[in-house]
C-alpha positions in Angstrom: -139.8 27.5 -57.5 -143.1 28.4 -59.1 -144.3 31.8 -59.0 -148.3 30.1 -58.7 -149.9 27.0 -59.6 -152.5 26.8 -61.4 -155.8 23.9 -59.8 -157.8 23.4 -63.2 -159.6 19.9 -64.5 -159.6 20.4 -67.7 -163.0 19.0 -69.3 -163.0 17.0 -72.7 -166.6 16.2 -74.5 -166.2 13.9 -77.6 -167.3 14.6 -80.8 -166.8 12.2 -82.9 -164.1 9.4 -84.1 -161.8 10.3 -86.6 -159.4 7.6 -87.1 -158.6 3.9 -85.8 -155.2 2.3 -85.8 -153.9 -0.9 -84.7 -153.2 0.0 -81.3 -155.3 3.2 -80.7 -158.4 5.4 -81.6 -158.4 9.1 -82.2 -161.7 11.6 -81.3 -162.1 15.1 -82.1 -163.2 16.5 -79.1 -164.2 19.4 -77.3 -161.8 21.5 -74.8 -164.0 23.5 -72.1 -162.4 26.5 -70.3 -163.2 29.0 -68.2 -165.9 31.3 -69.3 -167.5 29.3 -72.3 -163.8 28.7 -73.8 -164.0 25.9 -76.2 -161.3 24.7 -78.4 -161.8 21.7 -81.2 -159.0 19.4 -80.2 -157.8 15.6 -81.3 -157.9 12.7 -78.2 -155.5 9.3 -78.7 -156.9 6.6 -77.0 -155.1 3.4 -76.5 -157.6 0.8 -77.7 -159.1 -1.5 -74.8 -156.8 -4.2 -75.6 -153.7 -2.8 -74.9 -154.9 -0.2 -72.0 -153.9 -2.3 -69.4 -150.8 -3.5 -70.9 -147.5 -1.9 -68.8 -145.3 -1.8 -71.9 -148.0 0.4 -74.3 -148.9 2.7 -71.2 -145.4 3.6 -70.7 -144.7 3.5 -74.5 -147.9 6.1 -75.0 -146.8 8.3 -72.2 -143.4 8.3 -73.6 -144.6 9.3 -77.0 -146.6 12.1 -75.7 -143.6 13.4 -73.5 -141.5 12.8 -76.6 -143.4 15.1 -79.1 -144.5 17.6 -76.6 -141.7 19.4 -76.9 -142.1 18.7 -80.8 -143.0 22.3 -81.9 -142.5 22.5 -85.7 -145.3 23.7 -88.5 -145.0 19.8 -90.3 -145.3 18.0 -86.9 -148.8 17.4 -85.4 -148.5 19.2 -82.0 -149.1 17.7 -78.7 -151.2 20.1 -76.1 -151.4 17.8 -72.9 -151.6 14.2 -71.6 -154.4 13.3 -69.2 -156.0 10.6 -67.7 -159.7 9.8 -67.2 -160.4 6.8 -64.9 -157.3 5.2 -64.7 -157.0 5.0 -69.2 -154.7 7.8 -70.5 -154.8 10.1 -73.3 -153.7 12.5 -75.5 -154.8 16.0 -76.4 -153.4 17.1 -79.7 -153.5 19.1 -82.5 -157.0 18.8 -84.6 -156.3 18.8 -88.5 -158.8 19.5 -90.4 -158.9 18.2 -93.9 -157.3 14.6 -95.1 -154.6 12.0 -94.4 -152.8 11.0 -97.7 -154.1 7.6 -97.8 -157.9 9.4 -98.3 -156.3 11.9 -100.8 -154.8 8.9 -102.7 -158.0 7.2 -102.6 -160.1 9.7 -103.7 -157.9 10.6 -106.4 -158.3 6.9 -107.8 -161.8 7.2 -107.1 -161.9 9.8 -109.5 -159.4 8.4 -112.3 -157.3 11.3 -111.2 -153.3 11.6 -110.6 -151.5 13.6 -108.0 -149.7 16.6 -110.0 -146.3 16.0 -109.7 -145.0 19.2 -108.6 -147.9 18.9 -105.2 -146.2 15.2 -104.5 -142.7 17.0 -104.3 -144.2 19.5 -102.7 -146.1 17.4 -100.0 -142.2 15.3 -99.5 -140.8 18.6 -98.9 -142.9 19.3 -95.7 -142.2 16.1 -94.5 -138.9 16.5 -95.0 -139.0 19.7 -93.1 -140.7 17.8 -90.5 -138.2 15.1 -90.2 -135.5 17.1 -90.5 -136.6 19.6 -87.3 -137.2 15.6 -85.5 -134.2 14.4 -85.9 -132.1 17.3 -85.2 -133.4 17.4 -82.0 -131.8 17.8 -78.6 -133.0 17.6 -75.1 -132.4 20.2 -71.9 -128.9 19.3 -71.8 -128.2 19.8 -75.9 -127.9 15.9 -76.3 -129.1 14.6 -79.3 -132.4 12.8 -78.8 -132.0 10.6 -81.5 -135.5 10.5 -82.9 -136.4 7.9 -85.4 -139.8 8.2 -86.3 -140.7 4.6 -87.7 -143.6 4.6 -89.9 -143.5 7.8 -92.0 -146.5 6.3 -94.1 -149.6 7.6 -95.8 -151.8 7.8 -92.8 -149.5 9.1 -91.0 -149.5 12.3 -93.2 -152.2 14.5 -92.9 -153.3 17.5 -95.1 -155.2 20.2 -94.0 -157.8 22.0 -96.0 -155.6 24.3 -96.1 -152.6 23.2 -97.8 -150.5 22.3 -94.3 -148.6 18.9 -94.5 -148.3 17.4 -90.8 -146.7 14.5 -89.9 -148.2 12.8 -86.6 -148.3 9.6 -84.6 -145.0 8.9 -82.9 -145.7 6.0 -81.1 -143.3 3.6 -82.5 -140.5 6.4 -82.7 -137.3 5.2 -81.4 -135.6 8.3 -79.0 -133.2 7.9 -75.9 -135.1 7.8 -73.0 -138.3 8.1 -73.6 -140.4 5.0 -75.3 -139.4 1.0 -75.0 -137.5 -0.1 -77.7 -137.1 -4.0 -78.5 -135.5 -3.6 -82.4 -133.9 -6.3 -83.2 -136.4 -8.3 -81.4 -139.7 -7.1 -83.2 -140.0 -5.2 -86.6 -141.9 -2.4 -86.2 -143.8 0.3 -88.7 -145.8 -0.9 -92.0 -144.4 -3.8 -93.7 -144.9 -1.7 -97.1 -143.9 1.5 -95.8 -140.4 0.0 -93.9 -137.0 0.8 -94.8 -134.4 -2.6 -95.5 -133.1 -2.1 -91.9 -136.3 -1.8 -90.5 -137.6 -5.0 -92.5 -134.3 -6.9 -91.5 -134.4 -6.6 -88.2 -131.5 -4.1 -87.8 -131.1 -1.1 -86.5 -132.4 2.1 -87.6 -131.2 5.5 -87.6 -132.6 8.8 -88.9 -131.7 7.5 -92.8 -134.4 4.8 -92.1 -136.9 7.4 -92.7 -135.5 8.8 -95.0 -136.4 5.5 -97.5 -139.3 5.8 -96.0 -140.0 9.1 -97.1 -138.4 7.4 -100.7 -141.8 5.1 -100.9 -144.1 7.8 -100.0 -142.5 10.0 -102.7 -142.7 7.2 -105.3 -146.5 5.8 -104.1 -147.6 9.5 -104.5 -146.1 10.0 -107.9 -147.1 6.5 -109.2 -150.6 6.2 -107.3 -149.1 2.7 -106.5 -146.5 1.8 -103.7 -144.1 -0.8 -105.5 -143.5 -2.7 -102.1 -147.1 -3.8 -101.1 -147.5 -7.4 -101.5 -150.4 -9.6 -100.9 -148.8 -10.3 -97.4 -147.1 -8.1 -94.9 -144.6 -10.7 -95.1 -144.8 -10.1 -98.8 -144.4 -6.6 -98.3 -141.5 -6.9 -96.3 -139.7 -9.3 -98.4 -139.7 -7.1 -101.4 -138.3 -3.7 -99.5 -135.4 -6.0 -98.6 -134.8 -7.7 -102.3 -136.6 -5.8 -104.7 -134.6 -4.4 -107.6 -135.4 -0.9 -107.8 -136.9 0.6 -111.2 -136.0 3.4 -113.3 -138.9 5.1 -112.8 -138.5 7.3 -115.7 -140.0 3.8 -117.3 -143.7 3.6 -115.3 -144.3 7.6 -115.1 -143.7 9.4 -118.2 -143.7 12.6 -115.4 -140.9 11.3 -113.7 -137.2 13.5 -115.0 -133.6 12.5 -114.6 -133.3 14.8 -112.2 -136.5 13.5 -109.7 -135.3 9.6 -111.2 -132.2 10.1 -109.3 -133.8 11.6 -106.1 -135.7 8.5 -105.4 -132.4 6.5 -106.2 -130.6 7.7 -103.9 -133.9 8.0 -101.3 -134.3 4.3 -102.3 -130.8 3.2 -102.1 -130.0 0.4 -99.7 -126.6 1.1 -99.3 -126.8 3.1 -95.9 -123.6 5.3 -97.5 -125.2 5.7 -100.7 -128.3 6.8 -99.5 -128.9 10.7 -98.8 -127.5 11.1 -95.0 -130.1 14.0 -93.6 -134.0 14.9 -94.2 -132.2 18.4 -94.1 -130.1 17.0 -97.7 -133.8 15.8 -99.6 -135.7 19.1 -98.3 -132.5 20.9 -100.6 -132.8 18.7 -103.2 -136.9 18.4 -103.1 -137.0 22.4 -103.0 -134.7 23.0 -106.2 -136.3 20.9 -108.3 -139.4 22.4 -107.7 -138.6 26.0 -107.2 -135.7 26.5 -109.4 -137.5 27.9 -112.2 -139.0 30.2 -110.0 -142.8 29.9 -108.7 -143.8 26.8 -107.2 -146.6 25.1 -105.0 -147.5 26.9 -101.8 -149.6 25.6 -98.9 -152.6 27.6 -100.8 -151.5 25.6 -103.9 -152.4 22.1 -101.9 -155.1 23.4 -99.7 -157.1 24.6 -103.3 -156.4 21.3 -104.7 -157.2 19.1 -101.1 -160.9 21.1 -101.1 -161.9 20.8 -104.9 -161.2 17.4 -104.9 -162.3 16.3 -101.2 -165.1 19.3 -100.4 -164.5 20.8 -96.5 -167.6 19.7 -95.2 -166.6 17.7 -92.1 -169.5 15.2 -91.1 -170.1 15.7 -86.8 -170.8 12.9 -85.3 -171.4 11.5 -82.1 -169.9 8.0 -80.7 -173.1 5.9 -81.4 -175.7 5.9 -78.9 -174.3 8.2 -76.4 -174.5 11.9 -77.8 -171.6 14.5 -76.8 -169.8 12.3 -73.9 -167.8 13.4 -71.7 -164.1 12.0 -71.7 -164.4 11.1 -67.9 -167.5 9.1 -68.8 -166.4 7.9 -71.7 -163.4 6.1 -70.2 -165.1 4.7 -67.8 -167.8 3.0 -70.3 -165.5 1.5 -72.4 -163.1 0.4 -69.5 -165.7 -1.8 -68.4 -166.0 -4.2 -71.8 -164.0 -4.9 -74.7 -164.3 -2.4 -76.7 -166.9 -2.9 -80.1 -165.2 -0.6 -82.7 
């Protein structure tokens, strides 16, 4: 029995659009509380064309419930699932920084490469987040069987302080939380899929490890070896492309790092890493076995110097700072123009 109940309507003001994905839009917003309390958060809203479709609504709610209890330094935290004028939204931790795609684009624009040690460090932080999520159990101690299924550049955020955060569990597989049609439809970004995903086969945590191998190789090489001209071509390359000797593609990749990449990217499930904990051990041993290695501070300094730290505060076009209830009512009347 609850000792007391708090009756309080949280108020959010949308400040600016941060990111548009295939099914959702993320905004920066101000959460207002008592006596002038203000906290900056991220607000995720389903795109207008999906907002009235039951399957998307149920998965959106399922995502919020799933990640509400995923509390880890390498996973973006969820604060609140709300509803405004019939439109659901998720309030999340706001990460001031860039996603991995933006970081790599900045490097390419300046003719630079991501230092090898930082690439391995970023991958190790992603492995930490995955190890935690994969091992998560429900309140009765039963494994949730979480598989992220979308480990990719856009879903890896790097804060200006150097924290690495895995986000967007919107197409994750987890027992009892999300509607899953695995085997009927293919989920994820084609060029970051595991062979199991690309072949419409059931996935487990090892699928995320293959995707993590693609991310690590992409960071090191500056391009994704599986990316084709179309999603279908990318999917076929994931299924059948011969995995190269990465030492021949980048002189910085030594024998040990090549071994790690080969084990991450093997299509033989028995030969692949069996857990993110195993990957984490090998990656951290690789960068720290001689002593000092990269830290959050090292990565943060690199990102700030590369990308700058100024974040433009832009309101939704023509609206000014907009209350979420008003915004939800407005966009609900007509198709989104974004």
